[in-house]
C-alpha positions as CSV (number, residue, x, y, z in Angstrom):
1,M,100.6,77.4,111.0
2,S,100.6,80.1,113.7
3,H,104.4,80.6,113.4
4,R,103.8,82.4,110.1
5,W,101.7,85.0,111.8
6,R,104.8,86.5,113.5
7,A,106.9,88.6,111.2
8,S,109.9,90.8,111.9
9,P,109.2,94.6,111.7
10,F,109.8,96.2,108.3
11,P,113.1,98.1,107.9
12,V,111.1,101.1,106.6
13,G,107.6,102.4,107.2
14,P,105.0,101.4,109.8
15,S,104.6,97.7,110.8
16,S,101.3,98.3,112.7
17,F,98.2,100.4,111.9
18,E,98.8,102.4,115.1
19,A,102.2,103.4,113.9
20,I,100.6,105.1,110.8
21,W,99.4,108.0,113.0
22,E,102.9,108.4,114.6
23,V,104.5,109.4,111.2
24,R,101.8,111.8,110.2
25,P,101.5,115.4,111.4
26,P,97.8,115.9,112.6
27,A,97.3,118.8,110.1
28,S,98.6,116.9,107.1
29,I,96.2,116.2,104.3
30,A,95.4,112.4,104.4
31,I,92.7,112.1,101.8
32,I,91.3,114.1,99.0
33,D,87.8,112.9,97.9
34,G,85.8,114.9,95.3
35,G,87.9,118.0,96.1
36,V,87.2,117.7,99.8
37,E,90.4,117.6,101.9
38,I,90.5,115.4,105.1
39,T,93.3,116.0,107.5
40,T,95.0,113.3,109.5
41,R,93.4,114.5,112.7
42,E,89.9,114.4,111.1
43,L,90.6,111.0,109.6
44,R,91.7,109.5,112.9
45,D,88.7,111.0,114.8
46,E,86.4,109.5,112.2
47,V,88.1,106.1,112.3
48,D,87.8,106.0,116.1
49,R,84.1,107.0,115.9
50,V,83.2,104.3,113.4
51,A,85.2,101.7,115.4
52,R,83.1,102.6,118.5
53,C,79.9,102.2,116.5
54,L,81.0,98.7,115.3
55,I,81.7,97.6,118.8
56,G,78.4,99.1,120.0
57,A,76.7,97.1,117.3
58,G,78.1,93.9,118.6
59,L,81.5,93.4,116.9
60,R,83.9,91.5,119.0
61,E,87.6,90.6,118.5
62,G,88.0,88.5,115.4
63,G,84.5,89.1,114.2
64,R,84.0,89.8,110.5
65,V,82.5,93.0,109.1
66,L,81.4,92.8,105.5
67,W,81.3,96.2,103.7
68,L,79.7,97.1,100.4
69,V,82.2,99.6,99.1
70,G,83.3,101.5,96.0
71,N,86.0,104.1,95.5
72,E,85.7,106.8,98.1
73,A,87.1,107.9,101.5
74,A,84.5,105.7,103.3
75,S,86.1,102.6,101.8
76,L,89.4,103.4,103.4
77,I,87.8,104.4,106.6
78,S,85.9,101.0,106.7
79,L,89.2,99.2,106.7
80,L,90.9,101.4,109.3
81,A,87.9,101.4,111.6
82,T,87.3,97.6,111.4
83,I,91.0,96.9,112.4
84,R,90.8,99.6,115.1
85,A,87.9,97.7,116.6
86,N,90.0,94.5,116.4
87,G,87.6,93.1,113.7
88,V,88.3,91.5,110.4
89,W,87.5,93.5,107.2
90,V,85.8,91.8,104.3
91,A,84.5,93.8,101.2
92,V,82.2,93.3,98.2
93,D,81.9,95.8,95.4
94,R,78.6,97.6,95.7
95,R,78.0,96.9,92.0
96,A,78.2,93.1,92.6
97,T,75.1,91.0,91.9
98,A,73.0,89.6,94.7
99,P,74.3,86.1,94.2
100,E,77.9,87.4,94.3
101,R,77.3,89.2,97.6
102,E,75.5,86.2,99.1
103,A,78.4,83.8,98.2
104,V,80.8,85.9,100.2
105,I,78.3,86.4,103.1
106,D,77.6,82.7,103.3
107,D,81.4,81.9,103.4
108,A,82.6,84.7,105.7
109,T,79.6,84.6,108.1
110,P,80.0,88.2,109.1
111,T,78.8,89.7,112.4
112,L,77.8,92.9,110.5
113,V,76.9,93.7,106.9
114,L,77.1,97.4,106.1
115,A,76.5,99.4,103.0
116,S,77.8,102.7,104.4
117,L,79.6,104.1,107.5
118,P,77.4,104.1,110.6
119,V,76.1,107.4,111.9
120,G,76.2,108.8,115.4
121,D,78.5,107.5,118.1
122,A,78.6,104.8,120.8
123,A,79.5,105.2,124.4
124,V,82.1,102.4,124.5
125,D,85.8,102.2,125.1
126,L,88.1,101.3,122.3
127,P,90.3,98.2,123.0
128,P,94.1,98.2,122.8
129,S,95.2,98.2,119.2
130,A,95.6,94.9,117.5
131,E,98.9,93.1,117.5
132,P,100.7,93.1,114.1
133,G,100.2,89.4,113.9
134,S,96.4,89.6,114.3
135,I,94.1,88.7,111.5
136,G,93.0,92.0,109.8
137,A,91.3,91.2,106.5
138,I,90.0,88.4,104.2
139,A,90.4,89.1,100.5
140,Y,88.0,87.1,98.3
141,T,89.3,86.1,94.9
142,S,87.2,86.8,91.8
143,G,85.8,83.2,91.7
144,T,86.2,82.7,87.9
145,T,87.4,79.1,88.5
146,G,84.7,78.1,90.9
147,R,83.9,78.9,94.6
148,P,85.5,82.2,95.7
149,K,88.4,81.7,98.1
150,G,88.8,83.9,101.2
151,V,92.5,84.7,101.6
152,V,93.4,85.6,105.3
153,H,95.9,88.3,106.0
154,T,97.5,89.7,109.2
155,T,97.4,93.4,109.9
156,Q,101.2,93.7,109.4
157,Q,101.1,92.1,106.0
158,L,98.4,94.6,104.9
159,L,101.1,97.2,105.3
160,Y,103.8,95.2,103.4
161,P,103.0,96.9,100.0
162,A,103.5,100.3,101.5
163,A,106.8,99.3,103.1
164,A,108.0,97.7,99.8
165,A,107.1,100.8,97.8
166,M,108.9,103.1,100.3
167,E,112.0,100.9,100.0
168,T,112.0,100.5,96.2
169,E,110.4,103.8,95.0
170,G,111.3,106.2,97.8
171,L,107.7,107.2,98.6
172,D,107.3,109.8,101.2
173,H,105.1,112.7,102.4
174,R,105.1,114.2,98.9
175,S,103.4,111.2,97.4
176,R,99.9,111.6,96.0
177,I,98.5,108.2,95.1
178,G,95.3,107.7,93.2
179,T,93.3,105.0,91.4
180,P,90.0,104.9,89.5
181,L,89.6,101.2,90.4
182,S,87.2,99.8,93.1
183,L,88.7,99.6,96.6
184,A,86.6,96.5,97.2
185,T,89.6,94.7,95.8
186,L,91.9,94.5,98.8
187,N,95.1,94.6,96.7
188,I,94.0,97.9,95.2
189,L,93.1,99.4,98.6
190,L,96.5,98.4,100.0
191,L,98.6,99.6,97.0
192,G,96.6,102.8,96.7
193,P,95.2,104.7,99.7
194,L,96.7,102.7,102.5
195,T,100.2,103.0,101.0
196,A,99.6,106.8,100.7
197,L,98.7,107.0,104.4
198,A,101.6,104.8,105.5
199,C,104.3,106.8,103.6
200,G,102.9,110.1,105.0
201,G,101.4,111.1,101.7
202,T,97.9,111.8,100.4
203,A,95.3,109.3,99.1
204,V,93.3,110.8,96.3
205,M,90.0,109.1,95.4
206,L,89.6,109.1,91.6
207,R,86.2,108.5,90.1
208,R,86.7,108.8,86.3
209,P,88.4,105.8,84.5
210,D,87.8,107.3,81.1
211,P,91.1,108.6,79.6
212,L,90.2,112.3,79.4
213,G,88.7,112.3,82.9
214,F,91.5,110.4,84.4
215,A,94.1,112.7,82.8
216,E,92.3,115.8,84.1
217,D,92.2,114.4,87.6
218,V,95.9,113.5,87.5
219,Q,96.7,117.1,86.6
220,R,94.2,118.7,89.0
221,Y,95.4,116.7,92.0
222,R,99.0,116.4,91.0
223,I,99.0,112.6,91.3
224,T,102.5,111.1,91.5
225,R,101.6,107.4,91.4
226,A,98.5,105.8,89.9
227,L,97.1,102.3,89.9
228,V,95.5,101.2,86.6
229,V,94.7,98.2,84.5
230,P,96.2,97.6,81.0
231,T,93.0,98.9,79.3
232,I,93.4,102.3,80.9
233,V,97.0,102.6,79.7
234,Q,96.0,101.7,76.2
235,D,92.9,104.0,76.3
236,L,95.2,106.9,77.4
237,A,97.4,106.3,74.4
238,D,94.5,105.8,71.9
239,A,92.9,109.1,73.1
240,Q,96.2,110.8,72.4
241,V,96.2,112.4,75.9
242,D,98.6,115.3,76.1
243,P,101.7,114.0,78.0
244,A,102.1,117.5,79.6
245,G,99.0,116.8,81.7
246,L,100.6,113.7,83.1
247,R,104.0,115.1,84.1
248,S,103.2,114.9,87.8
249,L,103.2,111.1,87.5
250,D,106.3,109.3,88.6
251,R,104.8,106.0,87.3
252,L,101.7,104.1,86.3
253,I,101.4,100.8,88.2
254,M,99.4,98.1,86.3
255,G,98.7,94.5,86.7
256,G,101.3,92.3,85.1
257,S,98.9,90.2,83.0
258,G,96.5,90.9,80.2
259,F,98.7,93.3,78.3
260,D,100.6,93.3,75.0
261,R,104.3,94.2,75.6
262,E,104.8,96.1,72.4
263,R,101.6,98.1,72.8
264,A,102.4,98.9,76.4
265,L,105.9,100.0,75.4
266,S,104.5,102.2,72.7
267,A,102.0,103.7,75.2
268,Q,104.8,104.3,77.7
269,E,106.8,106.2,75.1
270,Q,103.8,108.2,73.9
271,L,102.7,109.2,77.4
272,G,106.1,109.9,78.7
273,V,105.4,108.1,82.0
274,P,107.1,104.9,83.2
275,V,104.6,102.0,83.1
276,I,105.3,99.4,85.8
277,A,104.0,95.9,85.3
278,S,103.4,94.2,88.6
279,Y,103.1,90.4,89.1
280,G,101.2,89.6,92.2
281,L,98.4,87.6,93.7
282,S,95.8,87.9,96.5
283,E,97.9,85.5,98.7
284,A,101.0,87.7,98.7
285,P,99.2,90.3,99.3
286,T,99.6,92.3,96.1
287,G,102.8,92.4,94.0
288,V,105.8,90.2,94.5
289,A,107.8,91.3,91.5
290,R,107.9,94.3,89.2
291,M,109.3,95.5,85.9
292,T,109.2,98.6,83.8
293,V,107.5,97.8,80.5
294,G,110.3,97.0,78.1
295,D,112.5,95.3,80.6
296,V,113.3,91.6,80.0
297,G,112.0,90.4,83.4
298,A,110.6,91.3,86.8
299,R,112.7,92.0,89.9
300,P,111.4,90.4,93.2
301,L,110.3,92.8,95.8
302,P,112.2,92.9,99.1
303,G,111.8,90.1,101.6
304,I,110.3,87.6,99.2
305,D,112.2,84.5,98.1
306,I,110.8,83.5,94.7
307,H,111.6,80.0,93.4
308,V,110.5,78.0,90.4
309,E,109.9,74.4,91.1
310,A,111.0,71.5,88.9
311,D,107.5,71.4,87.3
312,G,107.7,75.2,86.5
313,E,105.4,76.4,89.3
314,I,106.3,79.7,91.0
315,T,106.5,79.4,94.8
316,L,107.1,82.0,97.5
317,A,108.6,82.1,100.9
318,P,110.0,84.7,103.4
319,A,113.6,85.7,102.7
320,E,115.9,84.3,105.4
321,T,118.8,86.7,105.1
322,G,119.3,90.5,104.7
323,P,117.6,93.5,106.3
324,W,114.2,92.2,105.1
325,A,114.6,88.7,106.6
326,R,111.3,87.2,107.8
327,C,109.5,90.6,107.3
328,W,107.2,89.2,104.6
329,S,105.0,86.3,105.5
330,G,102.2,86.2,102.9
331,A,98.7,85.0,103.7
332,V,97.9,82.8,106.7
333,A,95.4,80.4,105.1
334,Y,92.2,80.2,103.1
335,W,89.2,81.1,105.2
336,G,87.0,78.1,106.1
337,Q,89.0,75.7,103.8
338,P,91.4,73.8,106.1
339,D,91.8,71.0,103.5
340,R,92.9,73.5,100.8
341,A,96.7,73.9,101.4
342,L,98.1,77.3,100.8
343,W,101.5,76.6,102.4
344,R,103.3,73.4,101.4
345,N,106.8,72.6,102.6
346,G,107.1,76.1,103.9
347,R,106.2,77.8,100.6
348,I,103.1,79.4,99.0
349,H,102.3,77.6,95.8
350,T,101.0,80.2,93.4
351,G,99.6,78.0,90.6
352,D,101.6,80.2,88.1
353,V,104.2,78.9,85.7
354,G,107.4,80.8,85.0
355,R,111.2,80.8,85.0
356,I,114.0,82.8,86.6
357,D,116.9,83.9,84.3
358,D,120.6,84.1,85.0
359,H,120.1,87.7,86.3
360,G,117.6,86.6,88.9
361,L,114.7,88.2,87.0
362,L,111.3,86.5,87.0
363,H,109.4,85.6,83.7
364,V,105.8,84.7,84.2
365,E,104.4,82.4,81.5
366,G,100.8,81.8,82.7
367,R,98.6,79.8,85.1
368,R,99.2,76.1,85.4
369,S,95.4,75.6,85.1
370,D,95.4,77.6,81.9
371,M,98.1,75.5,80.2
372,I,96.8,73.6,77.2
373,T,97.6,70.0,76.7
374,R,97.1,69.0,73.0
375,G,98.0,65.5,72.1
376,G,100.5,65.3,74.9
377,A,102.2,68.6,74.0
378,T,101.9,71.5,76.5
379,I,101.1,74.9,75.1
380,A,101.4,78.2,77.1
381,P,98.5,80.5,76.1
382,A,100.7,83.6,76.8
383,E,103.1,82.6,74.0
384,V,100.3,82.3,71.5
385,E,98.7,85.5,72.7
386,R,101.9,87.5,72.3
387,V,102.0,86.5,68.6
388,I,98.4,87.3,67.9
389,A,98.5,90.6,69.8
390,A,101.3,91.9,67.6
391,I,99.1,91.5,64.4
392,D,97.7,94.7,63.0
393,G,94.0,95.2,63.8
394,V,93.9,92.9,66.9
395,Q,92.9,95.0,69.9
396,D,92.6,92.2,72.5
397,V,93.1,88.4,72.6
398,A,92.8,85.4,74.9
399,V,93.9,81.9,74.1
400,F,92.4,78.9,75.9
401,G,91.9,75.2,75.7
402,V,88.6,73.4,74.8
403,D,87.9,69.7,75.4
404,D,88.5,67.3,72.5
405,E,87.9,63.5,72.7
406,R,90.9,62.6,70.5
407,L,93.5,65.2,71.5
408,G,92.5,65.9,75.0
409,Q,92.3,69.7,74.2
410,R,92.2,71.9,71.2
411,V,93.6,75.4,71.1
412,A,91.0,78.2,70.7
413,A,91.4,82.0,70.5
414,A,89.0,84.9,71.2
415,I,90.0,88.1,69.5
416,V,88.7,91.7,69.6
417,G,89.4,93.9,66.6
418,S,88.7,94.6,62.9
419,V,90.3,91.5,61.5
420,D,89.5,88.3,59.6
421,A,90.2,85.1,61.6
422,S,91.7,83.4,58.5
423,D,94.2,86.2,58.0
424,V,95.2,86.1,61.7
425,R,95.5,82.3,61.5
426,D,97.8,82.5,58.5
427,A,100.0,85.1,60.2
428,V,100.3,82.9,63.4
429,R,101.2,79.9,61.3
430,R,104.2,81.8,60.0
431,R,105.4,82.4,63.6
432,L,104.5,79.3,65.5
433,S,104.5,75.5,65.2
434,G,101.3,74.1,63.8
435,Y,100.2,72.4,67.0
436,K,100.2,75.8,68.7
437,V,98.0,77.6,66.2
438,P,94.4,78.0,67.3
439,E,91.9,75.8,65.5
440,T,88.8,77.7,66.7
441,W,88.5,81.4,66.6
442,F,85.8,83.6,68.3
443,L,85.3,87.2,67.2
444,L,84.1,89.2,70.2
445,E,83.2,92.8,70.9
446,Q,85.1,92.5,74.2
447,L,86.7,89.8,76.3
448,P,85.0,88.7,79.5
449,R,86.9,90.0,82.5
450,N,86.5,89.8,86.2
451,A,86.6,92.7,88.7
452,N,90.4,92.7,88.7
453,G,90.6,93.1,84.9
454,K,91.8,89.5,84.4
455,V,90.4,87.5,81.5
456,D,87.6,85.1,82.6
457,R,88.8,81.9,80.8
458,R,86.0,79.9,82.4
459,A,83.5,82.1,80.5
460,L,85.5,81.8,77.3
461,R,85.4,78.0,77.5
462,S,81.6,78.1,77.6
463,L,81.4,80.2,74.4
464,D,78.9,78.9,71.9
465,G,78.5,82.0,69.7
466,P,79.8,82.7,66.2
467,S,83.2,81.1,65.6
468,Q,85.4,80.1,62.8
469,R,86.9,76.6,62.7
470,T,90.1,76.4,60.8
């Protein structure tokens, strides 16, 4: 497995954390947090100080440091300092419950657990900077399907999202990147503040996810690129936010799942900002293909060979030709789970189902584990969800399978909105074959979602509240 740890340098952008400092003037603004500006020189001094403290507290090469983080400059510093000390960064959202924290602590067995940056300094020497192929972070999945998995990444691959954005979006020192999402999610941290640092721009810590607060922050800090979830995009449109206040934005990057295409397209037109749907996974890290809402499919990011197997599963591997050949390598393994294969036959198996069209564009159709088998027929929840989401009055929807002794599974749907399930069912019947029409309907105030904004289908399958059987 170790051969995957060695990747070729990126054609653009830094391929090591040490190289980040080489492309940034010391006086440049690296971070804006609550209106406070932090220069590159100040940031590097603070990173070195915290790294010395970690070593002084007993951290050794390869040791894990678990941080309780939120969305502030300290969250970014925790990653930079841990890697500067040749440690491995692990994070849990500080809002997580005690059992959620303990599950990660028990699995990662960290040397240190810290709720804030250490104070003071330590009279120790810093080691040489970590090699690009060294292990830099473990990203824990949301755990909605069982035990959380720790996805192991090298330091170079933590910088891949920045390099890919510089290549495809032309990010540079003028970029101001912000997100109101928790930086405990490694993908958000990489796509947001770390990308801003690596391209020479400014990372802006946003604290207000509500539509008016978010729009005010975008205007105040002149944000050029923001990371959001689909609900924020829809909230901005529903609140009729003045598009003039968003004109600094080049794009809104949102997760590729959990959104209705027509509504997202309408929001994009109303807001006057390109909305980019990103398909990705923790094992990549972050996105592997992107599309502007309204496009017919997603275009693979540089250096990634995307293939759809005979059974429909999407698999990933490093590109073998071109300027990005062998630059991307994906995750190394699952932490502490040697029997759980991540790489099989030289490819990462995503567990997602999709297809690639004649133009090389990727179409993602859902998770293999979410596919519903009813009486021998396979049903993709995403297909049914698209039909339901287009019905007036439906604000949110999730389709899932529930066990049935005779059929194997029945189709169920959970919907949010001011609608009658019978009316929705009749509308769906006019659009889909009978076996695809949900037989059980749950009317909810909101769908259960994990920290990444993805629908928690495990929670849906355990619903026992008011429903309508049709």
